[in-house]
C-alpha positions in Angstrom: 6.8 23.0 334.6 9.6 21.5 332.5 7.2 20.5 329.7 5.8 24.0 329.5 9.2 25.5 329.3 10.1 23.1 326.5 6.9 23.9 324.6 7.6 27.7 324.9 11.2 27.2 323.7 10.0 25.2 320.7 7.4 27.8 319.8 10.1 30.6 320.0 12.4 28.6 317.8 9.7 28.0 315.2 8.9 31.7 315.2 12.6 32.6 314.6 12.9 30.1 311.8 9.8 31.4 310.1 11.1 35.0 310.3 14.5 34.0 308.8 12.8 32.1 305.9 10.5 35.1 305.2 13.5 37.5 305.0 15.3 35.2 302.6 12.3 35.0 300.3 11.8 38.7 300.2 15.5 39.3 299.5 15.4 36.8 296.6 12.3 38.3 295.0 13.7 41.8 295.1 17.0 40.8 293.5 15.3 38.7 290.9 13.2 41.5 289.6 14.7 43.6 286.8 15.7 47.1 287.8 13.6 49.9 286.4 16.4 51.8 284.7 18.1 48.9 283.0 17.5 48.3 279.3 18.1 44.8 278.1 19.3 44.5 274.5 20.5 41.6 272.3 23.1 43.6 270.3 26.8 43.1 270.9 28.6 46.1 272.3 30.7 48.1 270.0 34.3 46.9 270.4 37.2 49.2 270.7 40.3 48.9 268.5 42.2 45.7 269.1 44.9 45.9 271.6 48.4 46.0 270.2 50.4 42.8 270.2 52.5 42.3 273.3 56.2 42.9 273.0 58.4 39.9 272.9 60.1 39.0 276.1 63.6 40.4 276.4 66.4 37.9 275.9 68.2 37.4 279.1 71.7 36.0 279.0 72.6 33.3 281.5 74.7 34.5 284.3 78.4 34.2 283.8 80.1 31.3 285.6 82.1 32.4 288.6 85.7 31.4 288.4 86.5 28.5 290.7 89.1 29.4 293.2 90.4 26.9 295.7 90.1 28.0 299.3 93.3 29.4 300.8 95.2 26.9 302.8 96.0 28.1 306.3 99.7 28.2 307.2 98.8 26.6 310.5 97.2 23.7 308.7 100.3 23.2 306.6 102.6 23.3 309.6 100.5 20.8 311.4 100.4 18.5 308.4 104.2 18.7 308.0 104.7 17.9 311.6 102.9 14.6 311.4 104.3 13.7 308.0 101.2 14.5 305.9 100.9 16.6 302.8 98.3 19.2 302.0 96.3 19.4 298.8 98.6 22.1 297.4 101.4 19.5 297.3 100.9 16.5 295.0 101.0 13.2 296.8 103.8 10.9 295.6 102.8 7.3 295.9 105.4 4.7 295.7 104.2 1.5 294.1 104.4 -1.3 296.7 106.5 -4.3 295.8 104.2 -7.0 294.5 104.7 -10.5 295.9 106.2 -13.0 293.5 103.6 -14.8 291.4 100.9 -12.3 292.4 100.6 -11.0 288.8 101.1 -14.4 287.1 104.8 -14.0 286.6 107.0 -17.0 286.7 109.8 -17.2 289.2 113.0 -15.8 287.8 115.1 -18.7 289.2 113.5 -22.0 288.6 114.2 -24.6 291.3 116.6 -27.4 290.3 116.4 -30.9 291.7 
């Protein structure tokens, strides 16, 4: 019983494939044939007047640079900075030069030792 069913399925599949191939061939032959109302010529078509030249692109100025404004310093930030002894960016920092140890920069001792 299984072999008969397999044989029938193969026969139906072959029939469907044959029908599909036949439809493709008939569609190709119909599209390959010249249409009855089309006239084929070798002359070039008459060209229209040439199109005018395109306009040049408009000159676009670069955008103006925005003025750089520093962000406003919050009064609370200034108060907190003053409370801990720090400065804010609005106030220039004053840096004291630390005292250099003697001989660090290659200087001689001001008082030479006497023996």
